[in-house]
C-alpha positions in Angstrom: -162.7 159.2 77.8 -162.5 163.1 78.1 -159.4 164.8 76.8 -158.2 168.1 78.3 -155.7 169.7 76.1 -153.6 172.2 78.4 -150.5 172.4 76.0 -149.2 175.9 76.2 -150.3 176.7 79.5 -148.0 177.5 82.4 -148.5 175.6 85.7 -150.6 175.7 87.7 -153.0 176.4 85.0 -153.3 172.6 83.7 -154.1 171.4 87.2 -156.6 174.2 87.7 -158.4 173.3 84.5 -158.5 169.6 85.7 -160.1 170.5 89.0 -162.7 172.6 87.2 -163.3 169.6 84.8 -163.4 167.2 87.5 -166.5 168.9 89.1 -168.7 168.0 86.0 -167.4 164.5 85.1 -169.1 161.6 87.0 -167.0 159.9 89.8 -165.0 156.9 88.4 -164.7 158.4 84.9 -161.3 158.8 83.4 -159.8 162.0 81.9 -156.6 162.4 79.9 -154.6 165.6 80.2 -152.0 166.8 77.9 -149.7 169.4 79.1 -146.2 170.6 78.3 -145.4 172.5 81.5 -142.2 171.1 83.1 -143.7 170.8 86.5 -147.0 169.1 85.4 -146.1 165.5 86.3 -145.3 166.6 89.9 -148.4 168.9 90.1 -150.9 166.5 88.8 -149.5 163.7 91.1 -150.0 166.1 94.1 -153.3 167.1 93.1 -154.5 163.5 92.9 -153.2 162.7 96.3 -154.7 165.7 97.8 -158.2 165.2 96.2 -158.4 161.2 96.4 -158.2 160.7 92.8 -156.1 157.9 91.0 -153.1 158.9 88.8 -153.2 155.9 86.4 -150.0 157.1 84.3 -148.0 160.0 83.2 -146.3 159.4 79.8 -143.8 161.7 78.1 -144.8 161.9 74.5 -141.7 163.9 73.5 -142.5 167.5 74.0 -145.6 167.2 76.3 -146.9 164.8 78.9 -150.1 162.8 78.9 -151.6 162.1 82.3 -154.5 159.8 82.9 -156.4 160.3 85.9 -159.6 158.4 87.3 -161.9 160.7 89.1 
């Protein structure tokens, strides 16, 4: 599983980084995104809905969120 560490980035940067990475990862693959931007859970959910991807989970790890997305 690929891991994209976006901690320290302000939204929408984590979702933009995800969009770029999603272009080079095979369909069906899973990626984990770490982000500490407060709006990240909402932003990644919206991005998944808009792009036909599956948001498997978003977990608060105390200080940052970990989103798992199936591409």
